[in-house]
Every structure is written in C-alpha cells, then in structure tokens.
C-alpha positions as CSV (number, residue, x, y, z in Angstrom):
1,M,108.3,104.6,66.5
2,A,107.2,108.3,66.3
3,F,110.8,108.9,65.2
4,A,112.7,106.6,62.8
5,D,116.2,107.7,64.1
6,W,118.0,107.4,67.4
7,P,119.7,108.9,69.4
8,S,118.8,112.0,67.4
9,S,115.2,113.0,66.9
10,D,114.3,113.8,63.3
11,G,118.0,114.4,62.8
12,Q,118.3,116.9,65.6
13,N,120.2,116.7,68.9
14,M,118.0,115.2,71.5
15,L,118.5,118.1,73.9
16,L,117.9,120.7,71.1
17,Y,114.8,119.2,69.6
18,P,111.8,121.6,69.9
19,W,109.9,119.3,72.1
20,F,107.0,121.5,73.2
21,S,106.1,122.4,69.6
22,D,104.8,118.9,69.2
23,F,102.4,119.1,72.2
24,A,99.3,119.8,70.0
25,A,100.6,119.3,66.5
26,N,102.1,115.9,66.9
27,P,101.3,114.2,70.3
28,D,103.0,111.0,69.3
29,K,106.3,112.7,68.9
30,F,105.7,114.7,72.1
31,V,105.2,111.6,74.1
32,E,108.2,109.7,72.5
33,H,110.6,112.5,72.9
34,G,109.5,113.0,76.5
35,H,110.2,109.4,77.0
36,R,113.7,109.8,75.6
37,L,114.3,112.9,77.9
38,A,113.1,110.9,80.9
39,G,115.4,108.1,80.0
40,M,118.3,110.6,79.8
41,L,117.4,112.1,83.2
42,I,117.3,108.6,84.8
43,G,120.7,108.0,83.2
44,F,122.2,111.1,84.8
45,V,120.7,110.3,88.2
46,S,122.1,106.8,87.9
47,I,125.6,108.3,87.2
48,A,125.3,110.6,90.2
49,L,124.1,107.6,92.4
50,A,127.1,105.5,91.2
51,F,129.5,108.3,92.0
52,A,128.0,108.8,95.5
53,G,127.9,105.1,96.2
54,W,131.5,104.5,95.2
55,K,132.7,107.6,97.2
56,F,130.6,107.0,100.4
57,G,129.2,103.5,100.4
58,P,130.4,100.1,101.6
59,G,131.2,97.2,99.2
60,W,127.6,96.0,98.7
61,V,126.4,99.6,97.9
62,R,129.1,99.9,95.3
63,L,128.0,96.7,93.7
64,F,124.4,97.8,93.7
65,V,125.0,101.2,92.2
66,T,127.2,99.8,89.5
67,S,124.5,97.3,88.7
68,I,121.9,100.1,88.4
69,L,124.2,102.1,86.2
70,I,124.9,99.1,83.9
71,A,121.2,98.3,83.8
72,V,120.2,101.8,82.7
73,I,122.8,101.8,80.0
74,V,121.6,98.5,78.7
75,Q,118.0,99.7,78.9
76,G,118.9,102.8,76.8
77,L,120.7,100.7,74.2
78,L,117.7,98.4,73.9
79,G,115.4,101.3,73.4
80,G,117.6,102.7,70.7
81,A,117.9,99.3,69.0
82,R,114.1,99.0,69.0
83,V,113.9,102.2,67.1
84,V,116.7,101.6,64.6
85,L,115.8,98.0,63.9
86,D,112.0,98.5,64.3
87,R,111.5,95.1,66.0
88,Q,108.5,94.3,68.3
89,V,110.6,91.6,70.0
90,L,113.0,94.4,71.1
91,A,110.1,96.5,72.3
92,M,108.9,93.6,74.5
93,T,112.4,93.0,75.8
94,H,112.8,96.7,76.6
95,S,109.6,96.6,78.7
96,I,110.7,93.5,80.6
97,T,114.1,94.8,81.4
98,G,112.5,98.1,82.4
99,A,110.5,96.2,85.0
100,G,113.7,94.5,86.2
101,F,115.5,97.9,86.4
102,F,112.6,99.4,88.4
103,S,112.6,96.4,90.8
104,L,116.4,96.8,91.3
105,C,116.0,100.4,92.3
106,V,113.1,99.7,94.7
107,L,115.2,96.9,96.3
108,F,118.2,99.2,96.7
109,R,116.0,101.8,98.3
110,L,114.6,99.2,100.7
111,L,118.1,98.0,101.7
112,C,119.2,101.6,102.4
113,S,116.2,102.3,104.6
114,S,117.2,103.5,108.1
115,A,114.8,100.9,109.5
116,W,116.1,97.9,107.6
117,A,118.5,96.7,110.3
118,K,115.9,97.1,113.0
119,W,113.2,95.3,110.9
120,T,115.5,92.4,110.1
121,A,116.7,91.8,113.7
122,T,113.2,91.0,114.9
123,S,112.1,87.3,115.2
124,D,108.9,86.1,113.6
125,K,107.2,83.2,115.4
126,R,104.3,82.9,113.0
127,F,106.0,82.9,109.5
128,G,107.2,79.4,108.6
129,A,108.5,77.4,105.7
130,T,105.3,77.3,103.7
131,G,104.9,81.1,103.7
132,A,108.6,81.6,102.9
133,A,108.5,79.2,99.9
134,L,105.4,80.8,98.6
135,V,106.7,84.4,98.9
136,A,110.0,83.3,97.3
137,V,108.3,81.9,94.2
138,T,105.8,84.7,93.7
139,P,108.2,87.1,91.8
140,L,108.9,84.3,89.3
141,V,105.2,83.8,88.7
142,V,104.7,87.5,88.3
143,L,107.6,87.8,85.9
144,G,106.2,84.9,83.8
145,Q,102.8,86.7,83.6
146,Y,104.6,90.0,82.7
147,F,106.3,88.1,79.9
148,L,103.0,86.7,78.6
149,G,101.6,90.3,78.8
150,G,104.5,91.5,76.6
151,L,103.7,88.8,74.0
152,L,100.1,89.9,73.9
153,R,100.8,93.6,73.8
154,H,103.7,93.6,71.3
155,L,103.2,90.4,69.3
156,H,99.4,90.0,69.6
157,M,99.5,86.5,70.8
158,M,98.9,84.4,74.0
159,L,95.6,86.1,75.0
160,N,94.2,82.9,76.6
161,E,97.5,82.1,78.2
162,H,97.7,85.6,79.7
163,L,94.2,85.4,81.1
164,A,95.0,82.0,82.6
165,G,98.2,83.4,84.0
166,A,96.3,86.3,85.5
167,A,94.2,83.8,87.5
168,I,97.3,81.9,88.6
169,T,99.2,85.0,89.5
170,G,96.3,86.4,91.4
171,L,96.0,83.2,93.4
172,V,99.7,82.9,94.2
173,A,100.1,86.6,95.1
174,S,96.9,86.5,97.2
175,L,98.2,83.5,99.2
176,A,101.6,85.2,99.6
177,T,99.8,88.3,100.8
178,F,97.9,86.3,103.4
179,F,101.1,84.9,104.9
180,L,102.8,88.3,104.8
181,L,99.9,90.2,106.5
182,R,99.6,87.7,109.3
183,A,103.4,87.8,110.1
184,D,104.8,89.2,113.3
185,S,107.5,91.1,111.4
186,V,106.7,94.8,110.6
187,L,108.8,94.4,107.5
188,L,106.8,91.5,106.2
189,R,103.5,93.1,107.0
190,R,104.4,96.2,105.1
191,C,105.5,94.1,102.2
192,G,102.1,92.4,102.3
193,V,100.4,95.7,102.1
194,A,102.4,96.7,99.1
195,V,101.8,93.4,97.3
196,C,98.1,93.5,98.1
197,G,97.7,97.1,96.9
198,A,99.7,96.4,93.7
199,L,97.7,93.2,93.0
200,C,94.3,94.9,93.4
201,L,95.4,97.8,91.2
202,Q,96.8,95.5,88.6
203,L,93.6,93.3,88.4
204,L,91.5,96.4,87.9
205,L,93.9,97.7,85.2
206,G,93.9,94.3,83.6
207,A,90.1,94.3,83.3
208,G,90.3,97.9,81.9
209,S,92.9,96.8,79.4
210,Y,90.8,93.9,78.1
211,L,87.8,96.1,77.8
212,T,89.5,98.9,75.9
213,R,91.4,96.5,73.6
214,F,88.8,93.7,72.9
215,G,85.5,95.4,73.9
216,L,82.6,93.6,75.6
217,P,79.9,92.7,73.0
218,V,77.5,91.5,75.8
219,I,77.0,95.1,76.9
220,G,77.4,96.5,73.5
221,Y,80.8,98.1,74.1
222,V,83.1,98.0,71.0
223,A,86.8,98.8,71.5
224,T,88.5,101.3,69.2
225,S,91.9,100.3,68.0
226,G,94.5,102.9,68.8
227,S,92.2,105.1,70.9
228,M,93.6,107.3,73.6
229,S,91.8,105.4,76.3
230,Q,93.3,102.1,75.1
231,A,96.8,103.5,75.0
232,I,96.5,105.0,78.5
233,V,94.9,102.0,80.2
234,C,97.2,99.4,78.6
235,S,100.2,101.5,79.4
236,M,99.1,101.8,83.0
237,H,98.5,98.1,83.1
238,T,102.2,97.6,82.2
239,V,103.3,100.1,84.8
240,G,101.1,98.3,87.4
241,G,102.9,95.1,86.5
242,M,106.2,96.8,87.3
243,F,104.8,97.8,90.8
244,L,103.6,94.2,91.4
245,L,106.9,92.7,90.4
246,S,109.0,95.1,92.5
247,S,106.8,94.6,95.6
248,T,107.0,90.8,95.3
249,V,110.8,91.0,94.8
250,A,111.0,93.2,97.9
251,A,109.0,90.7,99.9
252,A,111.1,87.8,98.7
253,V,114.3,89.5,99.6
254,S,113.0,90.4,103.0
255,V,112.0,86.8,103.7
256,L,115.5,85.7,102.5
257,K,117.1,88.2,104.9
258,L,115.1,87.0,107.8
259,Y,115.8,83.4,106.8
260,Q,119.6,84.1,106.8
261,A,119.4,85.8,110.2
262,G,117.5,82.8,111.6
263,C,114.5,85.0,112.5
264,L,111.8,82.8,111.0
265,R,110.0,80.1,112.8
266,G,111.6,76.7,112.1
267,L,114.0,78.2,109.6
268,N,117.3,78.9,111.3
269,M,120.5,79.1,109.3
270,D,123.8,80.8,110.3
271,L,124.8,82.6,107.1
272,P,126.4,85.9,106.6
273,T,123.8,88.6,106.2
274,L,123.6,91.9,104.3
275,A,123.9,93.6,107.7
276,D,127.1,91.7,108.4
277,R,128.5,92.9,105.1
278,G,127.9,96.5,106.0
279,T,124.3,97.4,105.3
280,V,123.8,101.0,106.2
281,A,121.7,101.6,109.2
C-alpha cells in the first residue's frame, strides 16, 4: 500500500514513473513500484511463452502455456484489487495464488526437461505404495501450512495453529524426503534433494521470522515491529514456502507419472501418459 492507486503509480503511467528517485527518499515506494515492474515483466514473458507454445508446441504444451498466461493475468488483477480495495484478505489470496503460479511454472519446466522422458521410463523396484501416497499428499499439507502462514502474516491470527502446522508439515515432508532419497529413480532422488533443501531452508527462515516478529524474552531479545530485518526475513519465509510447495508438487507429479507408466513397485496401471500425449524429449 505504498501507492493508493493502480495500475498507475501516484497518478503516473507505470512505465514513466521516476522509480529510481524513490531509492533513498521513499524506499517503500521503490520496493512497491519495483514489484509492479517485475509483475509486468513476468506478464510479458508469459505472453511470449504462450506465443511460442502455441506456435511450436504439442497440445499439452499449449494447454500449459495458456494456463500460465491466465494465471499471471489473474495474479495481476488480484494485486490491483488488493491496492484499490485495501483488503488484507486479498493480500493473502494474492500470496497464495502467487505460490500456485510459481509451482505451475516449475512444473512446466520439469516436464519440458530433455531428460524427462528418460527419467520416467526407468523402473523403480524400491518405491512402493506407502511412499507414493505420502509424496502425493505432501503438497496438500504444505499448501495448508502456507494458508495458515498467510492468516498469521496478513490477518494476525492462527499463530499456535501455524506453529503446530510447521511440526506436522516438517514431519510429513521429512518422511516423503526419506522415501524419495532411497528410490532407484534418478528423478525421484532429485526431487528428494529439492524437497529436503527447501524444507531445511524453510524451517530456518520460520525460526527467524518468529524471532524477528515476536522476539525471545528468554534471551532478552525484543522484536521491533516494522523493522527492516522483520520485513526481509518474513518475506524470505514466504518465498521459502513457495519453493517448498513447488518442490513437493514436482515430486508428486513425478510419482504420478511413474505410476501411470507402471514403473513403481507393485503399482502397475496401463494409463495414457504425458509422454504418450507428446511430451517433448
């Protein structure tokens, strides 16, 4: 809310606004306008991606790039509505849909990988039903925790629930990581590394967010509301949540792909796969 208007900035065209003049004089406006410009850049890249996908890609690519373009438009409109209506609920929704958009882009990149077809054609004799079910449910658990985090950050509620959710999410994601890292599949092991790294980073950032927001009287540390350290650490904690969600989504989709191909131990099912529908090699 550094600006009260949108899509203009203090009544000026977004592209003509003197952005760098706010760097020292008004850092809040500098950050907010930079955010708007970044959103515009992502929009332009999404348009170019949609054009390339429709011109050169098969059917599933066209569906994906169209979804990405629609998602970024909705994301921009949500951001604008949050400014115009000044509603914290819209700010929270904007954050959650941002995590969903990021996960969609990461998933698209994974499916377009040159090694995707090779990875998903290899059988895995160690990864069974228990691991598959656990990995499949992990993104839902992470999304629920992300939602609780949004309630805490934007509506200042659900602190205890968010802390309990952190414990549950950490346990579920750790078990999923265990099954992924011990798999035969290179794809699943790499997903396990990604989930493990994102989880460890997120737990550290979560501890930092709690410390900078609520302090720790036991050691005499008092948090300063609105401080730069609080803003940076809490924002990084939100970004870390996006990485954790996207990595668990990638793992779940990879398990589903191997399941469809009948490559998992004891889980054989003859269904049409993404590769059958024209996944790029």
